[in-house]
C-alpha positions as CSV (number, residue, x, y, z in Angstrom):
1,M,-27.3,9.9,1.7
2,L,-26.5,7.6,4.9
3,K,-24.2,5.2,3.5
4,N,-22.3,7.7,2.4
5,F,-22.6,9.2,5.7
6,L,-21.5,6.4,7.2
7,V,-18.8,5.7,5.2
8,K,-17.3,9.0,5.9
9,K,-17.6,9.2,9.5
10,I,-16.9,5.6,10.2
11,L,-13.5,5.7,8.5
12,L,-12.9,7.8,11.4
13,L,-12.7,5.2,14.1
14,S,-8.9,4.7,13.9
15,L,-7.9,7.8,13.4
16,T,-8.1,9.8,16.6
17,L,-6.8,7.0,18.5
18,V,-3.4,7.1,16.8
19,L,-0.4,8.2,19.0
20,F,3.0,7.2,19.1
21,L,4.7,3.7,18.8
22,F,7.9,3.4,20.8
23,W,9.7,0.3,19.3
24,I,8.9,0.1,15.1
25,G,8.6,2.5,12.1
26,E,10.2,5.4,13.3
27,A,10.6,7.7,10.2
28,N,13.4,9.2,8.6
29,A,14.1,12.8,10.5
30,G,11.3,15.4,9.2
31,Q,9.6,13.2,6.8
32,L,6.3,13.4,8.2
33,S,7.0,16.9,9.6
34,D,7.8,18.0,5.6
35,R,4.9,16.3,4.9
36,I,2.5,18.0,7.2
37,A,3.8,21.2,6.3
38,T,3.1,20.3,2.6
39,F,-1.1,20.1,3.0
40,P,-2.9,19.9,0.8
41,K,-0.6,19.7,-1.8
42,W,-0.3,16.0,-1.6
43,D,0.5,14.1,-4.5
44,N,1.4,11.0,-3.5
45,K,1.1,8.1,-0.1
46,P,4.0,8.5,2.8
47,T,6.4,5.6,3.0
48,V,5.1,3.5,5.9
49,Q,6.5,0.1,7.5
50,V,3.8,-2.8,7.7
51,A,1.8,-2.6,10.8
52,S,3.2,-5.7,13.2
53,G,0.9,-5.9,16.5
54,D,-0.4,-2.3,18.3
55,L,0.5,0.9,18.8
56,V,1.8,1.2,22.6
57,Y,1.5,4.9,23.7
58,P,3.4,6.8,26.4
59,E,2.4,6.7,30.5
60,W,1.4,9.6,30.5
61,M,-1.9,8.6,28.0
62,A,-3.3,5.5,30.3
63,G,-6.4,6.9,31.5
64,T,-10.2,8.0,30.8
65,W,-10.2,11.6,28.2
66,M,-12.3,13.5,27.0
67,V,-11.8,14.1,23.0
68,K,-13.2,17.4,21.4
69,S,-12.5,17.1,17.3
70,T,-13.3,19.8,15.4
71,L,-13.1,20.2,11.4
72,V,-11.3,22.9,10.2
73,D,-10.9,22.1,6.7
74,L,-11.7,19.9,3.8
75,I,-10.6,20.1,0.4
76,A,-11.4,18.3,-2.8
77,P,-8.2,18.2,-5.3
78,L,-9.4,16.6,-8.2
79,A,-12.6,17.9,-8.1
80,P,-15.0,18.7,-10.1
81,E,-13.2,15.4,-11.7
82,I,-13.5,13.0,-9.1
83,T,-15.4,13.5,-5.5
84,T,-15.9,11.2,-2.5
85,P,-18.9,9.9,-1.4
86,G,-20.6,12.7,1.1
87,F,-17.7,15.2,0.7
88,E,-20.3,17.7,0.0
89,G,-22.7,17.1,2.9
90,N,-19.6,17.2,5.5
91,R,-19.2,21.1,4.4
92,R,-22.0,21.3,7.4
93,Y,-19.9,20.0,10.0
94,L,-16.7,22.6,9.1
95,N,-15.8,24.2,12.6
96,Q,-18.3,22.2,14.7
97,S,-16.8,19.9,17.4
98,V,-17.9,16.5,18.5
99,Q,-16.7,15.0,21.8
100,F,-16.2,11.8,23.1
101,Q,-14.6,9.7,25.4
102,V,-11.6,7.3,24.9
103,K,-9.3,4.9,27.3
104,F,-6.3,3.8,27.3
105,I,-5.2,1.1,29.6
106,K,-2.1,-0.6,30.6
107,Q,-1.6,-4.0,30.2
108,N,1.0,-6.7,32.3
109,L,3.3,-8.4,29.9
110,L,5.8,-10.5,32.0
111,G,5.7,-14.1,32.0
112,Q,2.5,-14.1,28.6
113,P,2.7,-14.1,24.9
114,S,1.7,-10.8,23.3
115,K,-0.1,-10.3,20.1
116,L,0.4,-6.6,20.9
117,I,4.1,-6.2,20.8
118,P,6.5,-7.0,18.1
119,Q,9.5,-9.7,18.9
120,P,12.5,-9.8,20.0
121,V,11.7,-6.6,22.2
122,K,10.7,-7.3,25.6
123,V,8.8,-4.5,27.9
124,K,7.1,-5.3,31.3
125,S,3.9,-2.8,30.7
126,A,2.5,-1.4,27.6
127,V,-0.3,1.2,27.6
128,V,-2.3,0.8,24.4
129,A,-5.8,1.9,23.4
130,D,-8.9,0.2,24.6
131,R,-10.0,0.0,20.8
132,A,-13.4,-1.8,21.4
133,F,-14.5,1.2,23.6
134,N,-12.8,3.8,22.0
135,G,-14.1,2.9,18.3
136,L,-17.9,2.9,19.7
137,S,-17.8,6.3,21.7
138,L,-16.4,8.2,18.6
139,A,-19.3,6.4,16.0
140,R,-21.8,6.8,18.8
141,A,-21.0,10.6,19.0
142,Y,-21.8,10.9,15.1
143,L,-24.0,8.6,14.2
144,G,-26.2,7.9,17.3
145,D,-27.0,5.0,19.9
146,R,-29.3,3.4,17.9
147,T,-27.3,3.7,14.4
148,V,-24.0,2.0,16.2
149,K,-24.9,-1.6,17.7
150,A,-21.0,-2.8,18.1
151,V,-17.9,-2.1,17.7
152,K,-15.4,-5.7,17.7
153,V,-11.8,-6.1,17.3
154,D,-10.2,-9.4,16.4
155,P,-8.2,-11.2,19.4
156,D,-6.3,-12.5,16.6
157,S,-4.9,-9.0,15.6
158,P,-5.7,-5.3,17.0
159,N,-5.2,-4.1,13.4
160,R,-8.4,-5.3,12.3
161,Q,-11.8,-3.7,13.4
162,I,-15.4,-4.3,12.5
163,T,-18.4,-2.3,13.5
164,L,-21.9,-3.3,13.2
165,L,-24.4,-0.9,12.4
166,Q,-28.1,-0.9,12.3
167,G,-29.7,-2.9,9.3
168,D,-27.2,-5.4,9.2
169,R,-24.4,-3.1,7.4
170,Q,-20.9,-3.4,8.3
171,L,-17.7,-1.5,8.3
172,I,-14.2,-3.3,8.1
173,S,-11.5,-1.8,9.1
174,I,-7.9,-3.3,9.0
175,V,-4.6,-1.3,9.3
176,T,-2.2,-2.2,6.8
177,G,0.9,0.2,7.8
178,R,2.3,3.0,10.0
179,T,5.6,4.9,11.0
180,T,6.3,7.7,13.3
181,E,8.1,10.4,13.8
182,V,10.0,12.6,17.4
183,T,9.7,16.2,16.5
184,A,10.6,17.6,20.0
185,E,10.4,17.0,23.8
186,N,6.9,16.0,24.1
187,G,5.8,15.9,20.7
188,Y,5.6,13.6,17.6
189,V,3.9,12.6,14.2
190,T,2.4,9.7,13.6
191,T,1.0,8.0,10.7
192,E,-1.7,4.7,9.6
193,I,-2.8,3.5,6.6
194,F,-5.9,1.6,6.5
195,G,-8.3,0.0,4.3
196,Q,-12.0,0.1,4.6
197,Q,-15.0,-1.9,3.6
198,F,-18.7,-1.3,3.9
199,R,-21.2,-3.9,3.4
200,G,-24.8,-4.0,3.8
201,N,-28.0,-5.9,2.6
202,R,-29.4,-4.7,-0.7
203,V,-26.6,-1.9,-1.0
204,R,-23.0,-2.3,-3.3
205,P,-19.7,-3.2,-1.2
206,Y,-18.0,0.5,-1.2
207,F,-14.4,0.2,-0.7
208,N,-11.0,2.6,0.0
209,Q,-7.9,3.4,1.8
210,V,-7.6,5.9,4.0
211,E,-4.3,7.7,5.9
212,S,-4.2,9.5,8.9
213,T,-1.2,11.9,9.5
214,T,-1.3,13.4,13.1
215,A,0.8,15.7,14.7
216,Y,0.6,15.4,18.8
217,H,2.2,17.6,21.4
218,Y,1.7,17.1,25.4
219,V,1.0,20.2,27.3
220,P,1.8,19.0,31.5
221,N,0.7,22.1,32.9
222,S,-2.9,22.8,31.2
223,T,-6.0,21.9,31.5
224,V,-6.2,20.9,28.1
225,K,-3.0,18.1,28.6
226,I,-2.6,17.5,24.6
227,V,-3.4,18.8,21.3
228,A,-3.3,17.3,18.3
229,D,-3.5,18.2,14.8
230,Q,-5.0,15.5,12.6
231,F,-5.2,15.0,8.4
232,T,-7.2,12.3,6.6
233,A,-6.4,10.9,3.1
234,V,-8.9,9.6,1.4
235,Y,-7.3,7.6,-1.3
236,L,-9.7,5.4,-4.4
237,S,-9.6,2.0,-3.9
238,A,-9.1,-0.9,-6.7
239,Q,-12.4,-1.6,-7.1
240,D,-13.3,1.9,-7.6
241,P,-13.7,3.1,-12.2
242,D,-11.7,6.1,-11.3
243,Y,-9.0,4.1,-9.6
244,F,-6.5,5.0,-12.5
245,K,-7.5,8.6,-12.9
246,A,-6.3,8.9,-9.4
247,G,-3.3,6.9,-8.5
248,D,-1.9,7.5,-5.6
249,R,-3.2,11.1,-5.4
250,P,-6.0,11.9,-2.7
251,V,-9.7,13.0,-3.4
252,A,-10.0,14.3,-0.3
253,L,-8.2,15.9,2.6
254,Y,-9.6,16.7,6.0
255,R,-8.0,18.3,8.5
256,Y,-8.9,18.3,12.5
257,R,-8.0,20.3,15.4
258,L,-7.8,17.6,18.8
259,E,-7.8,18.2,22.1
260,F,-7.3,15.5,24.7
261,S,-8.9,16.9,28.5
262,P,-8.8,14.0,31.3
263,Q,-11.5,12.5,33.2
264,T,-12.2,10.7,35.9
265,D,-11.4,6.9,35.0
266,L,-15.2,5.0,34.8
């Protein structure tokens, strides 16, 4: 039961942090908005481009934020024939809020090669997520300080992350594709697809694929500066015995309400 809980909760590490990619992967007008409008009637995965470099955020994202995340809906589209580990147990979190801090930092890119920005785009600086801090903050908010030992990001790729857990367990997350869409002034939608692999001593490895589609809106004249609707879809991996039954249809859907309030930087 603990393994199922860990897999569900830790797969959210990257989801809350997905924001706006300025320079690549912009979707056709309305593509992502139309997808959100049809939720939860999703029968396939979204069209994305291969993930390259890191996500770059608007200037107003720089700093430290307190995020309030609330699960407002969860659906198992293929139940009772196919369900995911921990889905029924997650019903107890419906309409329950979890709070955690996240950081976004500005990096000076002048005069140095950068793995953050795909070439040939040239920029002076970029606001990016502090992925290690944010991943650890989110994981411990759900699982507790004793369960989550550390979160590490591959120094050669911001799209590869590993979460180290108590008892020599690990969750490896690799972003494989993403796309974004500008919807209005101070508004945008983004999608990321990433693979998850859970490993542990005496535990059979567990694989899946996750989509995070998030619609954000910046509200400058408010205590809560950013609000967002986040949609998480879980897909079976090719290693799952029910893979061919499910195909590209999601086996679990979650919808969250996110609220970002600015904090004094640490």
